C-alpha angles and dihedrals in degrees: 000000000000122000112238091214094061121118095214110139095007091120091051092052093048092047092050089049090051098048096083091051093051090049091050090050092050092050093049091048090050091050089051088052090050089052093049090049091051089053093047096046093043091057092047090048092049091053089048090049091047091051090051090049091051094054097037098255133137106293097192095047090049092052092047091048091055095049128078112242092252091064098041094082110094095014114159121191121196127181118218128218091244095059092263128127128224122199131194116202125187118232103222116226112239091218124042095018094251132118121278102189141333124247121208122206129178132195137170137191128181115256114270100197 
């Protein structure tokens, strides 16, 4: 007969109870990494678009060329009156496939004409 005060299997029960929390933490960290990537790539794409604006090139094509495909959906490019460029890049949601937030990045170079 088994003793009710035995600790056999206690570690397994604790691990099974902890697995959903660990999965949730992993998803949250990955979502933060996606948001950080969106910020990083948005600033790079804004600089590329501003360079294209400074030399008279296609601003939208330059911005799209600097972004990974995952971040191209929902991209908005606006030209400023001062020769600058502002981009809005959507942060994709890891779960559900929607958009979590939008990141705005701005850049400006002097005209090189």
